[in-house]
C-alpha positions in Angstrom: -71.0 -43.6 162.5 -70.9 -40.3 164.4 -74.6 -39.9 165.0 -75.9 -40.9 168.4 -77.3 -44.4 168.3 -80.9 -45.0 169.2 -82.7 -48.1 170.4 -86.5 -48.6 170.7 -87.9 -51.5 172.8 -91.5 -52.2 172.0 -93.4 -53.9 174.9 -97.0 -54.9 175.6 -97.3 -53.8 179.3 -95.6 -51.9 182.0 -93.1 -54.3 183.6 -92.3 -56.2 180.4 -89.4 -53.8 179.7 -87.9 -54.7 183.1 -88.2 -58.5 182.6 -87.1 -58.6 179.0 -83.9 -56.9 177.9 -83.6 -54.5 180.8 -79.9 -55.1 181.4 -79.2 -54.6 177.7 -81.0 -51.3 177.7 -79.1 -50.1 180.9 -75.8 -51.1 179.3 -76.5 -49.1 176.2 -77.7 -46.1 178.2 -74.3 -46.2 180.0 -72.6 -46.1 176.6 -74.5 -43.0 175.5 -77.2 -44.7 173.4 -80.6 -43.0 173.4 -83.1 -45.7 174.5 -86.9 -45.4 174.3 -89.4 -47.9 175.6 -92.7 -48.0 173.7 -95.4 -49.5 176.0 -98.5 -50.6 174.0 -101.0 -50.8 176.9 -101.4 -49.5 180.4 -101.7 -52.9 182.0 -105.2 -52.0 183.2 -106.4 -55.7 183.3 -103.3 -57.1 184.8 -103.7 -59.1 188.0 -101.9 -58.1 191.2 -99.3 -60.8 191.2 -97.4 -59.8 194.3 -99.2 -61.6 197.2 -98.1 -58.9 199.6 -100.2 -56.4 197.8 -103.2 -58.5 197.0 -106.5 -57.4 198.5 -105.4 -53.7 198.7 -108.6 -51.9 197.7 -106.8 -48.7 196.6 -104.5 -50.6 194.2 -107.4 -52.7 192.8 -109.4 -49.6 192.2 -106.6 -47.5 190.8 -104.5 -50.2 189.0 -104.0 -48.1 185.9 -102.5 -45.2 187.8 -100.5 -47.4 190.1 -98.9 -49.2 187.2 -98.1 -45.9 185.5 -96.2 -44.8 188.6 -94.4 -48.1 188.7 -93.4 -47.7 185.1 -92.1 -44.2 185.7 -89.9 -45.5 188.6 -88.6 -48.3 186.5 -87.9 -45.9 183.6 -85.8 -43.7 185.9 -83.8 -46.7 187.3 -83.0 -47.9 183.8 -82.2 -44.4 182.5 -84.5 -44.8 179.5 -87.2 -42.7 177.9 -90.7 -44.1 177.7 -93.9 -43.5 175.7 -97.4 -44.9 175.9 -99.1 -46.0 172.7 -102.4 -45.7 174.5 -104.0 -49.1 173.8 -106.1 -50.9 176.5 -104.9 -54.1 178.0 -106.6 -57.2 176.7 -106.2 -59.3 179.9 -105.1 -62.9 179.8 -108.2 -65.1 179.0 -108.4 -68.3 181.0 -110.7 -71.3 180.7 -111.8 -73.9 178.2 -113.2 -72.7 176.0 -111.5 -69.3 176.3 -113.8 -66.4 176.9 -114.0 -63.7 174.2 -111.6 -60.8 174.6 -113.0 -57.5 176.0 -114.4 -55.1 173.4 -112.0 -52.3 172.4 -108.9 -54.0 173.8 -105.5 -53.9 172.1 -105.6 -57.4 170.7 -108.9 -56.8 168.9 -107.6 -53.7 167.1 -107.1 -53.6 163.3 -103.4 -54.4 162.9 -102.8 -51.9 160.1 -104.6 -49.1 162.0 -102.9 -49.9 165.3 -99.5 -49.9 163.7 -100.0 -46.3 162.8 -99.3 -45.2 166.4 -96.0 -47.0 166.4 -95.0 -45.7 163.0 -95.6 -42.2 164.3 -93.4 -42.9 167.3 -90.6 -44.5 165.1 -90.6 -41.5 162.8 -90.3 -39.1 165.8 -87.6 -41.0 167.7 -85.8 -42.4 164.6 -84.4 -45.6 166.1 -81.7 -47.5 164.3 -82.7 -50.7 166.1 -86.0 -52.0 167.4 -86.6 -55.0 169.8 -90.0 -56.7 170.1 -91.5 -60.2 170.5 -91.6 -63.1 168.1 -94.8 -64.3 166.4 -95.7 -66.3 169.6 -95.4 -63.2 171.7 -92.6 -64.9 173.7 -95.5 -66.5 175.4 -99.1 -66.6 174.0 -100.6 -63.5 175.7 -102.9 -61.8 173.1 -101.2 -58.4 173.8 -97.7 -59.8 173.2 -98.8 -61.4 169.9 -100.4 -58.1 168.9 -97.2 -56.3 169.8 -95.3 -58.5 167.4 -97.8 -57.8 164.6 -97.8 -54.1 164.9 -94.0 -54.0 165.3 -93.4 -55.9 162.1 -95.8 -53.7 160.1 -94.3 -50.5 161.5 -90.7 -51.6 160.8 -91.6 -52.1 157.1 -93.9 -49.0 156.9 -91.9 -46.4 158.8 -89.5 -45.8 155.9 -92.1 -45.7 153.2 -93.4 -42.2 152.4 -96.5 -43.6 150.8 -97.6 -45.4 154.0 -99.0 -43.5 156.9 -98.3 -40.1 155.4 -100.0 -38.4 158.3 -97.4 -39.9 160.8 -94.5 -37.7 159.9 -91.4 -37.9 157.7 -90.2 -41.4 156.8 -87.5 -43.1 158.9 -86.3 -46.6 158.2 -84.9 -48.6 161.2 -82.0 -50.8 160.2 -82.6 -53.9 162.3 -85.4 -55.5 164.3 -84.9 -58.2 167.0 -87.1 -60.6 169.0 -86.4 -60.8 172.7 -85.4 -64.4 173.5 -84.1 -64.0 177.1 -86.2 -66.9 178.3 -84.5 -69.6 176.3 -83.7 -73.2 177.1 -79.9 -72.8 176.7 -79.8 -70.2 179.5 -82.2 -72.1 181.7 -80.3 -75.4 181.5 -77.0 -73.6 182.2 -78.3 -71.9 185.4 -80.1 -75.1 186.5 -76.9 -77.2 186.2 -74.8 -74.6 187.9 -77.1 -74.5 190.9 -77.3 -78.3 191.1 -73.5 -78.7 190.8 -73.1 -76.3 193.7 -75.5 -78.3 195.9 -78.2 -75.7 195.7 -81.9 -75.9 194.9 -82.8 -75.0 191.4 -86.1 -73.2 190.6 -85.9 -74.5 187.0 -86.4 -78.3 187.4 -90.2 -78.3 187.0 -89.9 -75.7 184.2 -87.5 -77.9 182.2 -89.8 -80.9 182.7 -92.7 -78.9 181.3 -90.5 -77.8 178.4 -90.2 -81.5 177.4 -94.0 -81.9 177.5 -94.7 -78.9 175.4 -92.3 -80.1 172.7 -91.5 -76.5 172.2 -89.5 -75.6 169.1 -86.2 -73.8 170.0 -85.7 -70.4 168.6 -82.5 -69.3 166.8 -80.4 -67.2 169.1 -78.3 -64.9 167.0 -77.2 -62.2 169.4 -75.7 -62.4 172.9 -75.3 -59.0 174.5 -72.8 -59.0 177.4 -74.6 -57.0 180.2 -74.0 -58.9 183.5 -72.8 -55.8 185.2 -76.3 -54.4 184.7 -78.2 -57.3 186.2 -78.6 -55.5 189.5 -80.1 -52.5 187.7 -82.5 -54.9 185.9 -83.6 -56.4 189.2 -84.1 -53.0 190.8 -86.3 -51.9 187.8 -88.3 -55.1 188.0 -88.9 -54.7 191.7 -90.2 -51.2 191.0 -93.2 -52.9 189.4 -94.4 -53.8 192.9 -97.9 -55.0 191.9 -96.4 -57.5 189.5 -93.2 -58.8 191.2 -92.7 -60.3 194.6 -89.1 -59.5 195.7 -89.0 -62.7 197.6 -90.4 -64.7 194.6 -89.0 -67.0 192.0 -87.5 -64.3 189.8 -84.7 -63.8 192.4 -83.9 -67.3 193.5 -80.6 -67.5 191.6 -77.8 -65.7 193.4 -76.6 -62.7 191.5 -72.9 -63.8 191.4 -74.0 -67.2 189.8 -76.1 -65.4 187.2 -73.3 -63.1 186.3 -70.7 -65.9 186.1 -72.7 -68.6 184.4 -74.8 -66.5 182.0 -73.5 -63.0 181.5 -75.6 -62.1 178.4 -79.1 -61.3 177.2 -80.2 -63.0 174.0 -82.0 -61.9 170.9 -83.1 -63.3 167.6 -82.4 -61.1 164.6 -85.6 -61.0 162.6 -84.7 -58.5 159.9 -81.6 -56.5 159.0 -81.0 -54.0 156.3 -77.3 -53.9 157.0 -74.7 -56.6 156.6 -73.8 -58.4 159.8 -72.2 -61.7 160.7 -73.7 -64.1 163.2 -73.5 -64.7 166.1 -73.4 -61.0 167.2 -72.6 -59.5 170.6 -74.1 -56.1 169.8 -77.5 -55.0 168.6 -75.8 -52.3 166.6 -73.4 -54.6 164.7 -73.3 -53.5 161.1 -74.6 -50.1 162.0 -71.7 -48.8 164.1 -69.3 -49.6 161.2 -71.3 -47.7 158.6 
């Protein structure tokens, strides 16, 4: 295939692109792949998770603008393009029973209608491969689940000239993947590596909770080698200063151990219109060869 390869990563909020598949994107950018992040919402209802910035009245009042600037910085670090789909953050409801979602938010949109914005972007950018979240959203945030829903509709619709005719000329992506970077296999490997070296692991409690949740393991189909780009990933993540504490749990595993013990980011192949053999080490497997 002589055409430039194109990858679209569909995410719910600014910062999701830097915590899920960021090293993969940076690797592909280094290889000349055109990469576009589609961000569904502006993160307007996100909490300030970095304790060093909590209580800052300017940030609290201008959270939308602040998070947009953070996204732009992360985009530049990763070397990707980025587009906003323009939906409003739904927030993460808490309590028992859960309160209703805010009127007009992303998660309350009609799925078929909301997918139209993504179809338009797909037809403009023409990605060969799309990454998104599984039906559980990776974790059950309403915006992540909605991101999954519109991604699957858009993947099927983008190549059909009879669907969303106002959204431009048809383009059919060839593969769509679910991000599965937070998987038990990786967590156990890093946990055991730290313990064997006499170091404290941040994953012990997490693995105990994993047992309690009786969580079904996903099928990991694709392991993309990208350890050289973990520092780029971390730099992009730190750019989302309102969301990430650089001294927090995200960064407790030394870089050299991460790169040695677990040098890949993982995906689950959801749909493919090209032949490929599993497991894969390339999101474009079956496409490069055509």
